[in-house]
CHARMM internal coordinates of N, CA and C (Angstrom, degrees):
IC EDIT
DIST 1 N 1 CA 1.4440
DIST 1 CA 1 C 1.5278
ANGL 1 N 1 CA 1 C 111.43
DIST 1 C 2 N 1.3180
ANGL 1 CA 1 C 2 N 117.29
DIHE 1 N 1 CA 1 C 2 N -42.83
DIST 2 N 2 CA 1.4606
ANGL 1 C 2 N 2 CA 120.41
DIHE 1 CA 1 C 2 N 2 CA -178.11
DIST 2 CA 2 C 1.5224
ANGL 2 N 2 CA 2 C 112.59
DIHE 1 C 2 N 2 CA 2 C -79.55
DIST 2 C 3 N 1.3162
ANGL 2 CA 2 C 3 N 116.14
DIHE 2 N 2 CA 2 C 3 N -10.30
DIST 3 N 3 CA 1.4625
ANGL 2 C 3 N 3 CA 120.50
DIHE 2 CA 2 C 3 N 3 CA -179.42
DIST 3 CA 3 C 1.5257
ANGL 3 N 3 CA 3 C 110.84
DIHE 2 C 3 N 3 CA 3 C -56.90
DIST 3 C 4 N 1.3002
ANGL 3 CA 3 C 4 N 116.64
DIHE 3 N 3 CA 3 C 4 N -42.11
DIST 4 N 4 CA 1.4548
ANGL 3 C 4 N 4 CA 121.27
DIHE 3 CA 3 C 4 N 4 CA -179.42
DIST 4 CA 4 C 1.5289
ANGL 4 N 4 CA 4 C 111.49
DIHE 3 C 4 N 4 CA 4 C -65.13
DIST 4 C 5 N 1.3105
ANGL 4 CA 4 C 5 N 116.82
DIHE 4 N 4 CA 4 C 5 N -37.27
DIST 5 N 5 CA 1.4675
ANGL 4 C 5 N 5 CA 121.04
DIHE 4 CA 4 C 5 N 5 CA -179.07
DIST 5 CA 5 C 1.5247
ANGL 5 N 5 CA 5 C 112.28
DIHE 4 C 5 N 5 CA 5 C -68.56
DIST 5 C 6 N 1.3244
ANGL 5 CA 5 C 6 N 116.50
DIHE 5 N 5 CA 5 C 6 N -26.73
DIST 6 N 6 CA 1.4620
ANGL 5 C 6 N 6 CA 120.60
DIHE 5 CA 5 C 6 N 6 CA -177.97
DIST 6 CA 6 C 1.5250
ANGL 6 N 6 CA 6 C 112.63
DIHE 5 C 6 N 6 CA 6 C -100.51
DIST 6 C 7 N 1.3223
ANGL 6 CA 6 C 7 N 117.70
DIHE 6 N 6 CA 6 C 7 N 17.85
DIST 7 N 7 CA 1.4532
ANGL 6 C 7 N 7 CA 121.48
DIHE 6 CA 6 C 7 N 7 CA 173.82
DIST 7 CA 7 C 1.5127
ANGL 7 N 7 CA 7 C 114.98
DIHE 6 C 7 N 7 CA 7 C 86.85
DIST 7 C 8 N 1.3002
ANGL 7 CA 7 C 8 N 117.97
DIHE 7 N 7 CA 7 C 8 N 17.12
DIST 8 N 8 CA 1.4602
ANGL 7 C 8 N 8 CA 121.12
DIHE 7 CA 7 C 8 N 8 CA -178.34
DIST 8 CA 8 C 1.5151
ANGL 8 N 8 CA 8 C 113.63
DIHE 7 C 8 N 8 CA 8 C -68.31
DIST 8 C 9 N 1.3082
ANGL 8 CA 8 C 9 N 118.29
DIHE 8 N 8 CA 8 C 9 N -23.28
DIST 9 N 9 CA 1.4677
ANGL 8 C 9 N 9 CA 121.74
DIHE 8 CA 8 C 9 N 9 CA -177.94
DIST 9 CA 9 C 1.5263
ANGL 9 N 9 CA 9 C 112.42
DIHE 8 C 9 N 9 CA 9 C -102.96
DIST 9 C 10 N 1.3004
ANGL 9 CA 9 C 10 N 118.51
DIHE 9 N 9 CA 9 C 10 N 5.53
DIST 10 N 10 CA 1.4556
ANGL 9 C 10 N 10 CA 120.74
DIHE 9 CA 9 C 10 N 10 CA -175.30
DIST 10 CA 10 C 1.5212
ANGL 10 N 10 CA 10 C 112.52
DIHE 9 C 10 N 10 CA 10 C -62.38
DIST 10 C 11 N 1.3174
ANGL 10 CA 10 C 11 N 117.68
DIHE 10 N 10 CA 10 C 11 N -38.08
DIST 11 N 11 CA 1.4630
ANGL 10 C 11 N 11 CA 120.85
DIHE 10 CA 10 C 11 N 11 CA -178.64
DIST 11 CA 11 C 1.5262
ANGL 11 N 11 CA 11 C 110.11
DIHE 10 C 11 N 11 CA 11 C -64.41
DIST 11 C 12 N 1.3150
ANGL 11 CA 11 C 12 N 117.44
DIHE 11 N 11 CA 11 C 12 N -46.63
DIST 12 N 12 CA 1.4581
ANGL 11 C 12 N 12 CA 120.93
DIHE 11 CA 11 C 12 N 12 CA 179.65
DIST 12 CA 12 C 1.5278
ANGL 12 N 12 CA 12 C 110.90
DIHE 11 C 12 N 12 CA 12 C -64.13
DIST 12 C 13 N 1.3162
ANGL 12 CA 12 C 13 N 115.97
DIHE 12 N 12 CA 12 C 13 N -40.41
DIST 13 N 13 CA 1.4603
ANGL 12 C 13 N 13 CA 119.84
DIHE 12 CA 12 C 13 N 13 CA 179.74
DIST 13 CA 13 C 1.5277
ANGL 13 N 13 CA 13 C 110.33
DIHE 12 C 13 N 13 CA 13 C -64.22
DIST 13 C 14 N 1.3209
ANGL 13 CA 13 C 14 N 117.28
DIHE 13 N 13 CA 13 C 14 N -44.28
DIST 14 N 14 CA 1.4613
ANGL 13 C 14 N 14 CA 120.95
DIHE 13 CA 13 C 14 N 14 CA 179.88
DIST 14 CA 14 C 1.5286
ANGL 14 N 14 CA 14 C 110.53
DIHE 13 C 14 N 14 CA 14 C -64.23
DIST 14 C 15 N 1.3386
ANGL 14 CA 14 C 15 N 117.44
DIHE 14 N 14 CA 14 C 15 N -40.67
DIST 15 N 15 CA 1.4658
ANGL 14 C 15 N 15 CA 120.89
DIHE 14 CA 14 C 15 N 15 CA 177.46
DIST 15 CA 15 C 1.5237
ANGL 15 N 15 CA 15 C 110.99
DIHE 14 C 15 N 15 CA 15 C -61.07
DIST 15 C 16 N 1.3243
ANGL 15 CA 15 C 16 N 116.80
DIHE 15 N 15 CA 15 C 16 N -42.14
DIST 16 N 16 CA 1.4579
ANGL 15 C 16 N 16 CA 121.17
DIHE 15 CA 15 C 16 N 16 CA 178.73
DIST 16 CA 16 C 1.5274
ANGL 16 N 16 CA 16 C 110.80
DIHE 15 C 16 N 16 CA 16 C -64.18
DIST 16 C 17 N 1.3121
ANGL 16 CA 16 C 17 N 117.16
DIHE 16 N 16 CA 16 C 17 N -44.04
DIST 17 N 17 CA 1.4638
ANGL 16 C 17 N 17 CA 121.33
DIHE 16 CA 16 C 17 N 17 CA 179.77
DIST 17 CA 17 C 1.5214
ANGL 17 N 17 CA 17 C 110.43
DIHE 16 C 17 N 17 CA 17 C -60.91
DIST 17 C 18 N 1.3326
ANGL 17 CA 17 C 18 N 117.38
DIHE 17 N 17 CA 17 C 18 N -44.71
DIST 18 N 18 CA 1.4648
ANGL 17 C 18 N 18 CA 121.02
DIHE 17 CA 17 C 18 N 18 CA -179.81
DIST 18 CA 18 C 1.5241
ANGL 18 N 18 CA 18 C 111.43
DIHE 17 C 18 N 18 CA 18 C -64.92
DIST 18 C 19 N 1.3243
ANGL 18 CA 18 C 19 N 116.75
DIHE 18 N 18 CA 18 C 19 N -39.27
DIST 19 N 19 CA 1.4634
ANGL 18 C 19 N 19 CA 120.86
DIHE 18 CA 18 C 19 N 19 CA 179.09
DIST 19 CA 19 C 1.5297
ANGL 19 N 19 CA 19 C 110.70
DIHE 18 C 19 N 19 CA 19 C -64.81
DIST 19 C 20 N 1.3133
ANGL 19 CA 19 C 20 N 116.77
DIHE 19 N 19 CA 19 C 20 N -46.72
DIST 20 N 20 CA 1.4609
ANGL 19 C 20 N 20 CA 120.66
DIHE 19 CA 19 C 20 N 20 CA 179.96
DIST 20 CA 20 C 1.5250
ANGL 20 N 20 CA 20 C 111.18
DIHE 19 C 20 N 20 CA 20 C -65.08
DIST 20 C 21 N 1.3268
ANGL 20 CA 20 C 21 N 117.35
DIHE 20 N 20 CA 20 C 21 N -36.46
DIST 21 N 21 CA 1.4631
ANGL 20 C 21 N 21 CA 121.02
DIHE 20 CA 20 C 21 N 21 CA 178.03
DIST 21 CA 21 C 1.5242
ANGL 21 N 21 CA 21 C 110.49
DIHE 20 C 21 N 21 CA 21 C -65.13
DIST 21 C 22 N 1.3242
ANGL 21 CA 21 C 22 N 116.41
DIHE 21 N 21 CA 21 C 22 N -43.00
DIST 22 N 22 CA 1.4627
ANGL 21 C 22 N 22 CA 120.77
DIHE 21 CA 21 C 22 N 22 CA 179.18
DIST 22 CA 22 C 1.5297
ANGL 22 N 22 CA 22 C 110.44
DIHE 21 C 22 N 22 CA 22 C -59.78
DIST 22 C 23 N 1.3175
ANGL 22 CA 22 C 23 N 116.92
DIHE 22 N 22 CA 22 C 23 N -44.83
DIST 23 N 23 CA 1.4634
ANGL 22 C 23 N 23 CA 120.86
DIHE 22 CA 22 C 23 N 23 CA 178.62
DIST 23 CA 23 C 1.5279
ANGL 23 N 23 CA 23 C 111.23
DIHE 22 C 23 N 23 CA 23 C -62.83
DIST 23 C 24 N 1.3215
ANGL 23 CA 23 C 24 N 116.86
DIHE 23 N 23 CA 23 C 24 N -40.65
DIST 24 N 24 CA 1.4600
ANGL 23 C 24 N 24 CA 120.78
DIHE 23 CA 23 C 24 N 24 CA -179.62
DIST 24 CA 24 C 1.5253
ANGL 24 N 24 CA 24 C 110.90
DIHE 23 C 24 N 24 CA 24 C -65.82
DIST 24 C 25 N 1.3169
ANGL 24 CA 24 C 25 N 117.00
DIHE 24 N 24 CA 24 C 25 N -42.07
DIST 25 N 25 CA 1.4664
ANGL 24 C 25 N 25 CA 120.87
DIHE 24 CA 24 C 25 N 25 CA 179.72
DIST 25 CA 25 C 1.5267
ANGL 25 N 25 CA 25 C 110.08
DIHE 24 C 25 N 25 CA 25 C -63.59
DIST 25 C 26 N 1.3351
ANGL 25 CA 25 C 26 N 117.11
DIHE 25 N 25 CA 25 C 26 N -43.46
DIST 26 N 26 CA 1.4650
ANGL 25 C 26 N 26 CA 120.70
DIHE 25 CA 25 C 26 N 26 CA 178.43
DIST 26 CA 26 C 1.5262
ANGL 26 N 26 CA 26 C 111.23
DIHE 25 C 26 N 26 CA 26 C -62.80
DIST 26 C 27 N 1.3213
ANGL 26 CA 26 C 27 N 116.26
DIHE 26 N 26 CA 26 C 27 N -43.05
DIST 27 N 27 CA 1.4672
ANGL 26 C 27 N 27 CA 121.12
DIHE 26 CA 26 C 27 N 27 CA -179.76
DIST 27 CA 27 C 1.5286
ANGL 27 N 27 CA 27 C 110.70
DIHE 26 C 27 N 27 CA 27 C -64.57
DIST 27 C 28 N 1.3247
ANGL 27 CA 27 C 28 N 116.67
DIHE 27 N 27 CA 27 C 28 N -42.04
DIST 28 N 28 CA 1.4597
ANGL 27 C 28 N 28 CA 120.83
DIHE 27 CA 27 C 28 N 28 CA 179.20
DIST 28 CA 28 C 1.5205
ANGL 28 N 28 CA 28 C 110.88
DIHE 27 C 28 N 28 CA 28 C -63.96
DIST 28 C 29 N 1.3232
ANGL 28 CA 28 C 29 N 117.39
DIHE 28 N 28 CA 28 C 29 N -42.92
DIST 29 N 29 CA 1.4660
ANGL 28 C 29 N 29 CA 121.08
DIHE 28 CA 28 C 29 N 29 CA 179.15
DIST 29 CA 29 C 1.5232
ANGL 29 N 29 CA 29 C 110.58
DIHE 28 C 29 N 29 CA 29 C -62.41
DIST 29 C 30 N 1.3233
ANGL 29 CA 29 C 30 N 116.63
DIHE 29 N 29 CA 29 C 30 N -39.41
DIST 30 N 30 CA 1.4671
ANGL 29 C 30 N 30 CA 120.97
DIHE 29 CA 29 C 30 N 30 CA 178.64
DIST 30 CA 30 C 1.5288
ANGL 30 N 30 CA 30 C 110.43
DIHE 29 C 30 N 30 CA 30 C -63.75
DIST 30 C 31 N 1.3197
ANGL 30 CA 30 C 31 N 116.54
DIHE 30 N 30 CA 30 C 31 N -43.73
DIST 31 N 31 CA 1.4650
ANGL 30 C 31 N 31 CA 120.62
DIHE 30 CA 30 C 31 N 31 CA -179.45
DIST 31 CA 31 C 1.5270
ANGL 31 N 31 CA 31 C 111.27
DIHE 30 C 31 N 31 CA 31 C -65.49
DIST 31 C 32 N 1.3167
ANGL 31 CA 31 C 32 N 117.17
DIHE 31 N 31 CA 31 C 32 N -39.37
DIST 32 N 32 CA 1.4668
ANGL 31 C 32 N 32 CA 120.77
DIHE 31 CA 31 C 32 N 32 CA 178.58
DIST 32 CA 32 C 1.5199
ANGL 32 N 32 CA 32 C 109.72
DIHE 31 C 32 N 32 CA 32 C -63.07
DIST 32 C 33 N 1.3286
ANGL 32 CA 32 C 33 N 116.75
DIHE 32 N 32 CA 32 C 33 N -44.45
DIST 33 N 33 CA 1.4668
ANGL 32 C 33 N 33 CA 120.94
DIHE 32 CA 32 C 33 N 33 CA 179.84
DIST 33 CA 33 C 1.5279
ANGL 33 N 33 CA 33 C 110.79
DIHE 32 C 33 N 33 CA 33 C -62.22
DIST 33 C 34 N 1.3272
ANGL 33 CA 33 C 34 N 117.06
DIHE 33 N 33 CA 33 C 34 N -45.61
DIST 34 N 34 CA 1.4662
ANGL 33 C 34 N 34 CA 120.95
DIHE 33 CA 33 C 34 N 34 CA 179.81
DIST 34 CA 34 C 1.5275
ANGL 34 N 34 CA 34 C 111.12
DIHE 33 C 34 N 34 CA 34 C -62.66
DIST 34 C 35 N 1.3178
ANGL 34 CA 34 C 35 N 117.00
DIHE 34 N 34 CA 34 C 35 N -40.11
DIST 35 N 35 CA 1.4609
ANGL 34 C 35 N 35 CA 120.93
DIHE 34 CA 34 C 35 N 35 CA -179.81
DIST 35 CA 35 C 1.5193
ANGL 35 N 35 CA 35 C 110.95
DIHE 34 C 35 N 35 CA 35 C -65.85
DIST 35 C 36 N 1.3276
ANGL 35 CA 35 C 36 N 116.47
DIHE 35 N 35 CA 35 C 36 N -42.56
DIST 36 N 36 CA 1.4690
ANGL 35 C 36 N 36 CA 119.67
DIHE 35 CA 35 C 36 N 36 CA 178.22
DIST 36 CA 36 C 1.5232
ANGL 36 N 36 CA 36 C 111.13
DIHE 35 C 36 N 36 CA 36 C -61.68
DIST 36 C 37 N 1.3301
ANGL 36 CA 36 C 37 N 116.91
DIHE 36 N 36 CA 36 C 37 N -41.75
DIST 37 N 37 CA 1.4617
ANGL 36 C 37 N 37 CA 120.41
DIHE 36 CA 36 C 37 N 37 CA 179.11
DIST 37 CA 37 C 1.5269
ANGL 37 N 37 CA 37 C 111.02
DIHE 36 C 37 N 37 CA 37 C -64.66
DIST 37 C 38 N 1.3248
ANGL 37 CA 37 C 38 N 116.72
DIHE 37 N 37 CA 37 C 38 N -40.93
DIST 38 N 38 CA 1.4638
ANGL 37 C 38 N 38 CA 120.21
DIHE 37 CA 37 C 38 N 38 CA 179.63
DIST 38 CA 38 C 1.5291
ANGL 38 N 38 CA 38 C 110.84
DIHE 37 C 38 N 38 CA 38 C -65.46
DIST 38 C 39 N 1.3255
ANGL 38 CA 38 C 39 N 116.63
DIHE 38 N 38 CA 38 C 39 N -42.59
DIST 39 N 39 CA 1.4645
ANGL 38 C 39 N 39 CA 119.96
DIHE 38 CA 38 C 39 N 39 CA 178.81
DIST 39 CA 39 C 1.5210
ANGL 39 N 39 CA 39 C 110.82
DIHE 38 C 39 N 39 CA 39 C -64.73
DIST 39 C 40 N 1.3318
ANGL 39 CA 39 C 40 N 116.64
DIHE 39 N 39 CA 39 C 40 N -39.10
DIST 40 N 40 CA 1.4571
ANGL 39 C 40 N 40 CA 120.04
DIHE 39 CA 39 C 40 N 40 CA 179.16
DIST 40 CA 40 C 1.5273
ANGL 40 N 40 CA 40 C 110.09
DIHE 39 C 40 N 40 CA 40 C -63.57
DIST 40 C 41 N 1.3373
ANGL 40 CA 40 C 41 N 116.98
DIHE 40 N 40 CA 40 C 41 N -41.84
DIST 41 N 41 CA 1.4595
ANGL 40 C 41 N 41 CA 120.67
DIHE 40 CA 40 C 41 N 41 CA 178.31
DIST 41 CA 41 C 1.5129
ANGL 41 N 41 CA 41 C 111.87
DIHE 40 C 41 N 41 CA 41 C -62.26
DIST 41 C 42 N 1.3128
ANGL 41 CA 41 C 42 N 117.06
DIHE 41 N 41 CA 41 C 42 N -42.71
DIST 42 N 42 CA 1.4649
ANGL 41 C 42 N 42 CA 120.81
DIHE 41 CA 41 C 42 N 42 CA 179.29
DIST 42 CA 42 C 1.5263
ANGL 42 N 42 CA 42 C 110.53
DIHE 41 C 42 N 42 CA 42 C -66.89
DIST 42 C 43 N 1.3188
ANGL 42 CA 42 C 43 N 117.01
DIHE 42 N 42 CA 42 C 43 N -40.32
DIST 43 N 43 CA 1.4615
ANGL 42 C 43 N 43 CA 120.76
DIHE 42 CA 42 C 43 N 43 CA 179.96
DIST 43 CA 43 C 1.5284
ANGL 43 N 43 CA 43 C 110.47
DIHE 42 C 43 N 43 CA 43 C -65.37
DIST 43 C 44 N 1.3371
ANGL 43 CA 43 C 44 N 117.19
DIHE 43 N 43 CA 43 C 44 N -41.72
DIST 44 N 44 CA 1.4650
ANGL 43 C 44 N 44 CA 120.84
DIHE 43 CA 43 C 44 N 44 CA 178.02
DIST 44 CA 44 C 1.5270
ANGL 44 N 44 CA 44 C 111.17
DIHE 43 C 44 N 44 CA 44 C -64.58
DIST 44 C 45 N 1.3252
ANGL 44 CA 44 C 45 N 116.63
DIHE 44 N 44 CA 44 C 45 N -41.01
DIST 45 N 45 CA 1.4657
ANGL 44 C 45 N 45 CA 120.14
DIHE 44 CA 44 C 45 N 45 CA 179.30
DIST 45 CA 45 C 1.5286
ANGL 45 N 45 CA 45 C 110.27
DIHE 44 C 45 N 45 CA 45 C -63.89
DIST 45 C 46 N 1.3218
ANGL 45 CA 45 C 46 N 117.23
DIHE 45 N 45 CA 45 C 46 N -41.84
DIST 46 N 46 CA 1.4642
ANGL 45 C 46 N 46 CA 120.62
DIHE 45 CA 45 C 46 N 46 CA 179.17
DIST 46 CA 46 C 1.5278
ANGL 46 N 46 CA 46 C 110.57
DIHE 45 C 46 N 46 CA 46 C -65.30
DIST 46 C 47 N 1.3369
ANGL 46 CA 46 C 47 N 116.58
DIHE 46 N 46 CA 46 C 47 N -40.27
DIST 47 N 47 CA 1.4635
ANGL 46 C 47 N 47 CA 120.58
DIHE 46 CA 46 C 47 N 47 CA 178.88
DIST 47 CA 47 C 1.5271
ANGL 47 N 47 CA 47 C 110.21
DIHE 46 C 47 N 47 CA 47 C -62.90
DIST 47 C 48 N 1.3291
ANGL 47 CA 47 C 48 N 117.85
DIHE 47 N 47 CA 47 C 48 N -44.72
DIST 48 N 48 CA 1.4670
ANGL 47 C 48 N 48 CA 120.80
DIHE 47 CA 47 C 48 N 48 CA 178.23
DIST 48 CA 48 C 1.5233
ANGL 48 N 48 CA 48 C 110.87
DIHE 47 C 48 N 48 CA 48 C -62.26
DIST 48 C 49 N 1.3238
ANGL 48 CA 48 C 49 N 116.89
DIHE 48 N 48 CA 48 C 49 N -39.06
DIST 49 N 49 CA 1.4614
ANGL 48 C 49 N 49 CA 121.87
DIHE 48 CA 48 C 49 N 49 CA -179.81
DIST 49 CA 49 C 1.5271
ANGL 49 N 49 CA 49 C 110.83
DIHE 48 C 49 N 49 CA 49 C -64.36
DIST 49 C 50 N 1.3164
ANGL 49 CA 49 C 50 N 116.50
DIHE 49 N 49 CA 49 C 50 N -46.30
DIST 50 N 50 CA 1.4661
ANGL 49 C 50 N 50 CA 119.37
DIHE 49 CA 49 C 50 N 50 CA -177.74
DIST 50 CA 50 C 1.5202
ANGL 50 N 50 CA 50 C 111.89
DIHE 49 C 50 N 50 CA 50 C -72.18
DIST 50 C 51 N 1.3234
ANGL 50 CA 50 C 51 N 117.61
DIHE 50 N 50 CA 50 C 51 N -29.64
DIST 51 N 51 CA 1.4636
ANGL 50 C 51 N 51 CA 119.89
DIHE 50 CA 50 C 51 N 51 CA 178.09
DIST 51 CA 51 C 1.5231
ANGL 51 N 51 CA 51 C 111.72
DIHE 50 C 51 N 51 CA 51 C -72.93
DIST 51 C 52 N 1.3157
ANGL 51 CA 51 C 52 N 117.30
DIHE 51 N 51 CA 51 C 52 N -29.75
DIST 52 N 52 CA 1.4596
ANGL 51 C 52 N 52 CA 120.49
DIHE 51 CA 51 C 52 N 52 CA -177.17
DIST 52 CA 52 C 1.5276
ANGL 52 N 52 CA 52 C 112.45
DIHE 51 C 52 N 52 CA 52 C -80.11
DIST 52 C 53 N 1.3323
ANGL 52 CA 52 C 53 N 117.64
DIHE 52 N 52 CA 52 C 53 N -20.09
DIST 53 N 53 CA 1.4623
ANGL 52 C 53 N 53 CA 120.87
DIHE 52 CA 52 C 53 N 53 CA 179.48
DIST 53 CA 53 C 1.5232
ANGL 53 N 53 CA 53 C 110.46
DIHE 52 C 53 N 53 CA 53 C -79.33
DIST 53 C 54 N 1.3178
ANGL 53 CA 53 C 54 N 117.34
DIHE 53 N 53 CA 53 C 54 N 136.02
DIST 54 N 54 CA 1.4663
ANGL 53 C 54 N 54 CA 118.45
DIHE 53 CA 53 C 54 N 54 CA 173.58
DIST 54 CA 54 C 1.5275
ANGL 54 N 54 CA 54 C 109.05
DIHE 53 C 54 N 54 CA 54 C -72.46
DIST 54 C 55 N 1.3011
ANGL 54 CA 54 C 55 N 115.78
DIHE 54 N 54 CA 54 C 55 N 137.99
DIST 55 N 55 CA 1.4659
ANGL 54 C 55 N 55 CA 119.82
DIHE 54 CA 54 C 55 N 55 CA -179.46
DIST 55 CA 55 C 1.5172
ANGL 55 N 55 CA 55 C 110.02
DIHE 54 C 55 N 55 CA 55 C -86.57
DIST 55 C 56 N 1.2976
ANGL 55 CA 55 C 56 N 115.35
DIHE 55 N 55 CA 55 C 56 N 136.09
DIST 56 N 56 CA 1.4638
ANGL 55 C 56 N 56 CA 119.64
DIHE 55 CA 55 C 56 N 56 CA 174.73
DIST 56 CA 56 C 1.5196
ANGL 56 N 56 CA 56 C 107.29
DIHE 55 C 56 N 56 CA 56 C -106.17
DIST 56 C 57 N 1.2941
ANGL 56 CA 56 C 57 N 116.03
DIHE 56 N 56 CA 56 C 57 N 130.28
DIST 57 N 57 CA 1.4593
ANGL 56 C 57 N 57 CA 119.80
DIHE 56 CA 56 C 57 N 57 CA -178.21
DIST 57 CA 57 C 1.5226
ANGL 57 N 57 CA 57 C 109.17
DIHE 56 C 57 N 57 CA 57 C -91.47
DIST 57 C 58 N 1.3037
ANGL 57 CA 57 C 58 N 115.94
DIHE 57 N 57 CA 57 C 58 N 134.27
DIST 58 N 58 CA 1.4625
ANGL 57 C 58 N 58 CA 121.77
DIHE 57 CA 57 C 58 N 58 CA -175.65
DIST 58 CA 58 C 1.5232
ANGL 58 N 58 CA 58 C 112.07
DIHE 57 C 58 N 58 CA 58 C -103.55
DIST 58 C 59 N 1.2869
ANGL 58 CA 58 C 59 N 119.36
DIHE 58 N 58 CA 58 C 59 N 21.09
DIST 59 N 59 CA 1.4629
ANGL 58 C 59 N 59 CA 120.81
DIHE 58 CA 58 C 59 N 59 CA -176.01
DIST 59 CA 59 C 1.4590
ANGL 59 N 59 CA 59 C 112.55
DIHE 58 C 59 N 59 CA 59 C -80.73
END
COOR INIT
IC SEED 1 N 1 CA 1 C
IC BUILD
């Protein structure tokens, strides 16, 4: 019972924290990559759309 009070579980706790942090960093990197790809797709689609429209000059 007193083992926890005297730091007996610190190693396990630190290992758990590092493991959870690693998973979070990997998940965040994956989400950033997916978001960049989605934005690139939308930007390309918009560019194709605007290039295909004939421009009318208002001068």
